C-alpha positions in Angstrom: 18.5 -11.6 -14.7 15.6 -14.4 -16.0 15.7 -13.5 -19.8 19.6 -14.0 -19.8 19.5 -17.1 -18.2 16.6 -18.3 -20.8 19.2 -17.0 -23.9 21.5 -19.6 -22.4 19.6 -22.4 -22.3 18.0 -21.9 -25.4 21.7 -21.8 -26.9 23.3 -24.6 -25.0 25.3 -24.4 -21.7 28.1 -26.5 -20.9 29.6 -26.6 -17.7 33.6 -27.9 -17.7 36.3 -28.8 -14.6 39.7 -27.9 -15.8 42.3 -29.6 -14.1 46.1 -30.1 -14.4 49.0 -27.9 -16.0 48.4 -24.6 -15.8 44.6 -23.8 -14.8 45.1 -20.3 -14.4 46.8 -19.3 -17.6 44.1 -21.3 -19.1 41.9 -18.7 -17.9 44.2 -16.0 -18.8 43.6 -17.1 -22.3 40.2 -17.8 -22.5 40.0 -14.0 -21.0 42.3 -12.5 -23.4 40.5 -14.3 -26.5 37.3 -12.6 -25.0 35.8 -15.9 -24.2 32.9 -15.3 -22.3 32.0 -17.8 -19.3 30.6 -17.9 -15.9 30.1 -19.3 -12.5 33.7 -20.1 -12.1 34.8 -21.6 -8.8 37.8 -23.6 -7.7 37.5 -27.3 -6.5 39.8 -29.9 -5.3 40.1 -31.5 -8.5 40.6 -28.1 -10.6 38.4 -24.9 -11.9 34.8 -25.5 -12.8 32.9 -22.5 -14.7 30.0 -22.8 -17.5 30.1 -21.7 -20.9 28.0 -21.6 -24.4 28.1 -24.2 -26.8 30.2 -22.0 -29.6 32.8 -20.8 -27.1 33.1 -24.2 -25.5 33.9 -25.6 -29.4 37.0 -22.9 -29.4 38.6 -24.7 -26.4 39.9 -27.2 -28.4 42.3 -24.1 -30.4 43.3 -22.7 -26.6 44.0 -26.5 -25.3 46.6 -26.7 -27.3 48.4 -23.7 -26.0 47.7 -24.8 -22.6 48.6 -28.5 -20.5 45.6 -29.2 -18.8 42.8 -31.6 -19.0 39.4 -30.6 -20.0 36.5 -32.6 -18.6 32.5 -32.2 -19.5 30.4 -32.2 -16.1 27.1 -31.4 -17.3 25.4 -30.6 -20.4 22.2 -28.3 -20.2 19.9 -26.2 -23.2 17.6 -26.4 -25.6 19.6 -28.1 -28.4 20.7 -31.4 -26.1 17.4 -31.6 -24.9 15.9 -31.7 -28.6 18.7 -34.2 -29.3 18.0 -36.1 -26.2 14.1 -36.1 -27.2 14.7 -36.2 -31.1 11.8 -38.8 -31.5 9.2 -36.6 -29.7 9.7 -33.7 -31.8 6.1 -32.0 -30.9 7.6 -32.4 -26.9 10.4 -30.7 -28.0 8.2 -28.1 -30.0 6.2 -27.0 -27.0 9.1 -26.7 -24.7 9.8 -23.9 -27.4 7.2 -22.3 -28.3 7.1 -22.1 -24.0 10.2 -20.8 -23.6 9.5 -18.1 -27.0 5.9 -17.0 -25.1 7.9 -16.4 -21.5 10.5 -13.8 -23.5 7.1 -12.2 -25.1 4.9 -12.2 -21.8 8.0 -10.6 -19.8 7.9 -7.8 -22.0 4.8 -6.8 -21.1 2.9 -5.3 -18.2 0.8 -7.9 -16.3 0.1 -6.0 -13.0 -0.3 -2.3 -11.5 0.2 -1.7 -8.5 -0.8 1.5 -6.5 0.6 2.4 -3.1 0.7 5.2 -0.7 -2.9 6.5 -1.0 -6.6 5.8 -0.2 -8.8 3.5 -2.3 -10.6 6.9 -3.7 -7.3 8.5 -4.7 -5.9 5.4 -6.3 -9.3 4.8 -8.9 -7.9 8.2 -10.1 -4.6 7.4 -10.3 -5.0 4.5 -12.1 -7.5 6.1 -14.3 -4.6 8.6 -15.7 -2.4 5.4 -16.2 -4.8 3.6 -18.2 -5.1 6.9 -20.2 -1.3 6.8 -20.8 -1.1 3.3 -21.6 -0.1 1.7 -18.4 -2.5 -1.1 -18.3 -1.8 -5.2 -18.5 -0.8 -6.3 -21.8 0.5 -3.4 -22.7 4.3 -3.3 -24.1 6.7 -1.9 -21.9 9.1 -0.5 -24.4 6.2 1.6 -26.0 6.1 3.6 -22.3 7.8 7.2 -21.7 7.8 6.9 -18.4 9.4 10.0 -17.1 6.4 11.4 -19.3 3.8 9.6 -18.1 4.9 10.7 -14.9 4.3 14.3 -15.8 1.2 13.5 -17.6 -0.4 12.2 -14.5 1.0 14.9 -12.3 -1.0 17.3 -14.7 -4.3 15.5 -14.6 -4.3 14.4 -11.1 -4.2 17.3 -8.7 -4.4 15.9 -5.7 -0.6 14.4 -6.9 2.3 16.2 -5.0 4.9 13.0 -6.4 4.4 9.7 -8.7 7.1 7.1 -9.6 6.9 4.5 -11.7 9.5 1.2 -11.4 9.1 -1.6 -13.9 9.6 -4.9 -11.7 10.1 -7.4 -14.5 6.1 -7.5 -15.5 4.1 -5.2 -12.8 4.4 -1.7 -12.7 5.0 -0.7 -9.3 3.9 3.2 -8.9 4.5 5.1 -6.0 2.1 8.0 -4.8 2.2 10.9 -2.4 -1.3 13.0 -2.2 -1.1 16.4 -1.6 -1.2 18.4 1.6 -3.6 21.3 1.9 -1.2 24.6 2.9 -1.9 25.6 6.3 -4.3 28.0 7.3 -2.6 31.2 8.5 -4.4 33.0 10.9 -5.1 36.2 10.1 -4.9 38.4 12.6 -5.3 42.1 10.5 -9.3 41.8 9.8 -11.5 42.9 13.4 -13.3 40.3 14.7 -15.2 38.9 17.8 -15.0 35.5 19.6 -17.9 33.8 20.2 -19.2 30.7 21.6 -19.3 27.7 19.6 -21.4 25.2 21.9 -23.3 25.8 25.4 -20.7 25.5 28.2 -19.7 27.0 31.3 -15.8 28.7 31.3 -13.3 26.7 33.0 -10.2 28.7 31.2 -9.9 32.3 29.6 -6.8 33.9 28.3 -7.3 37.2 26.2 -4.2 38.0 23.9 -5.8 40.8 22.3 -9.4 41.9 22.4 -12.1 42.4 25.7 -13.1 39.6 27.2 -16.8 40.0 28.4 -17.1 36.6 30.3 -14.9 35.3 33.3 -14.2 32.0 34.5 -17.4 30.2 35.9 -19.7 32.3 33.4 -22.6 29.8 32.1 -22.7 30.5 28.2 -25.3 30.1 25.3 -24.0 29.6 21.4 -23.3 32.3 19.8 -22.7 34.4 23.0 -19.9 37.0 22.8 -16.9 36.2 25.0 -14.3 38.7 23.7 -14.9 41.5 21.8 -13.0 43.1 18.8 -14.6 46.4 19.4 -12.0 48.2 22.5 -12.0 51.6 24.0 -9.1 53.5 25.2 -8.8 54.1 28.9 -7.5 57.3 28.6 -8.9 58.5 25.0 -12.0 57.0 25.1 -11.3 56.2 21.1 -13.1 53.0 19.8 -10.5 50.7 17.4 -11.0 47.8 16.1 -8.6 44.6 16.8 -8.3 41.1 15.4 -9.5 39.0 19.0 -7.9 36.1 19.7 -8.0 34.5 22.9 -7.6 30.7 24.1 -11.7 29.6 25.7 -12.1 26.2 27.5 -15.2 25.2 28.8 -17.3 22.1 30.2 -20.1 20.6 29.6 -22.3 17.6 30.5 -24.1 15.1 28.0 -25.8 11.6 27.9 -24.9 9.1 25.3 -27.3 6.0 25.2 -26.3 2.8 23.6 -28.7 -0.3 22.2 -27.4 -3.4 22.2 -29.6 -6.1 21.1 -29.3 -10.1 22.5 -27.6 -11.1 19.4 -24.3 -10.5 17.8 -23.3 -10.3 13.6 -21.1 -13.2 12.6 -19.4 -14.0 9.5 -21.0 -17.9 8.3 -19.3 -19.8 5.0 -22.0 -20.0 2.2 -20.5 -22.9 1.1 -19.1 -21.4 -2.5 -15.2 -21.0 -3.0 -13.1 -20.4 -5.8 -9.4 -20.9 -6.4 -6.8 -17.7 -7.7 -3.6 -19.1 -9.1 -0.3 -16.8 -10.2 2.6 -17.9 -11.2 5.6 -16.1 -10.3 8.7 -16.3 -12.9 11.6 -14.1 -11.3 9.7 -10.8 -11.1 7.2 -11.6 -13.7 3.8 -12.7 -12.2 1.6 -14.2 -14.7 -2.3 -14.5 -13.6 -3.3 -17.9 -14.7 -7.1 -16.7 -14.5 -9.9 -14.2 -15.5 -12.3 -12.3 -14.2 -11.9 -10.4 -10.8 -9.5 -11.3 -8.0 -12.5 -12.1 -5.9 -15.5 -12.9 -6.9 -16.9 -12.4 -3.6 -17.9 -9.2 -1.6 -17.8 -11.2 1.9 -15.1 -14.2 2.1 -11.7 -15.7 3.8 -8.9 -15.9 2.0 -6.4 -19.2 2.5 -2.7 -18.7 0.8 -0.8 -21.6 0.1 2.7 -21.4 -2.3 4.2 -24.2 -4.3 7.0 -24.6 -6.3 6.8 -25.2 -10.5 9.7 -27.1 -12.6 9.8 -25.2 -16.1 12.7 -27.3 -17.2 15.1 -24.5 -17.4 14.0 -22.7 -14.2 11.8 -22.7 -11.0 9.1 -20.9 -10.7 6.8 -20.2 -7.7 2.9 -20.9 -7.7 0.8 -18.8 -5.1 -2.7 -20.6 -5.1 -5.7 -18.4 -2.7 -8.6 -20.1 -2.0 -11.7 -18.0 -1.3 -14.3 -19.3 0.7 -17.4 -16.6 0.6 -19.2 -16.0 3.8 -22.8 -13.7 4.3 -23.2 -12.0 7.9 -26.1 -13.6 9.8 -27.3 -12.5 13.2 -26.8 -15.4 15.9 -28.5 -15.7 19.6 -25.6 -14.5 22.4 -26.1 -14.1 26.4 -26.5 -10.8 28.5 -22.9 -11.3 29.8 -21.7 -11.1 25.9 -23.8 -8.3 25.1 -22.8 -6.2 27.8 -19.5 -7.0 26.8 -20.3 -5.6 23.2 -22.3 -2.9 24.6 -20.0 -1.4 26.7 -17.3 -1.1 23.5 -19.8 -0.1 21.5 -21.0 2.8 23.9 -17.3 3.9 24.5 -17.0 4.0 20.4 -20.7 6.4 20.6 -18.9 8.5 23.0 -15.9 9.0 20.6 -18.0 9.6 18.3 -19.8 12.3 20.2 -16.9 14.2 21.0 -15.5 14.3 17.7 -18.3 17.3 17.1 -16.6 19.3 19.5 -13.0 21.5 19.1 -9.8 19.6 20.8 -12.5 18.0 23.1 -10.7 16.4 26.4 -13.1 13.4 28.6 -13.2 14.6 32.4 -15.2 12.4 33.8 -17.4 8.7 32.8 -20.2 6.9 34.5 -21.4 3.7 33.1 -25.3 2.5 33.9 -26.6 -0.7 32.1 -30.3 -1.6 32.1 -31.3 -4.7 30.8 -34.6 -5.5 28.7 -36.6 -8.3 27.4 -34.7 -8.3 24.5 -32.0 -5.5 24.5 -29.6 -3.9 26.9 -29.8 -0.1 27.0 -26.3 1.4 28.1 -26.2 4.9 29.3 -22.9 7.0 29.6 -23.0 10.1 31.7 -19.9 12.1 30.9 -18.2 15.1 31.5 -15.7 17.0 29.4 -13.9 20.4 28.3 -13.2 21.6 24.8 -12.3 25.0 23.1 -15.5 26.9 22.6 -14.0 29.5 20.9 -15.3 30.5 17.9 -14.3 33.4 15.7 -16.7 36.1 13.7 -15.7 39.2 11.7 -16.8 42.3 11.9 -18.4 44.4 10.0 -17.2 48.2 10.3 -18.2 49.4 7.3 -21.7 50.2 8.8 
């Protein structure tokens, strides 16, 4: 849409109002003559619309066939601009050059956005896109989007889908990671179930195989829980099955956390920089060189403004980046205790994550104050899935 408006501005636009007589007949005459006009609207004084200079000159001929009055309301565009500033040729030439540059820039990609994946996969996708020519300063007309999508899918195995949508000067790339197929439980290979960790059996429900432990038994890591070697009750024949059971056990642990009487905070270094991006329609133009953010740690403040380009209004985004660094500051014992409890709970969650399907049953927290730090002791009891499958070698 911005390109159409720009082209009309370069060729010149006249806004007119027709009144008196039969305005509707005049509009029908223009339509039958295939005259291009737009922004038509009715007002109390007549009918208003916009028309190009070339078609406006033909209105005189149509005017003779319809008794209407034509009044010029506004003249816009490069021809009128140059005429107004004909003594300032340099200025007019600059505006014309700017318009030509805008048309040229709109045919290029300025930004490549990738969404729908983590940073690791995004890096692979960007590398594949770069190899296919989807990168800043490449011309959109030279890119076969459908073929590029196929090539990237073949190059990046982790992808299940990719879509490339050109929005102005932005290549908007959406991707979806391929999900691993669900693992199917093998119920044909003979196997035993052993203890994955130490614990006390809380629940055991055997679906196949023979249980060798019962509820309340203490077991050690690697101990046999359900055997896949079964003897027939009447025949005495030994046969092998794929042991299957739901077994939960409980255990206790102590998780210790140390919290110093200091807290790491971000403090400004005094260095800052600004990054400006001009938005003209769907086109984003970076008005800077180098990286978006030159600092590893920073605080960003964003502001928007409007820019008048003569024929259109654009938006300017200015982002101020203030560099910051981490440094320790002294804190009170109360603050240290709050941070210690939070840190302790996070370490308890991390400890439980080592177990299969953990469920916290009980937690008791004790805090011991030292001269330079606090020690947080979390006594916990939890249950978990203790079953671990071990294949049976029947070749021996």
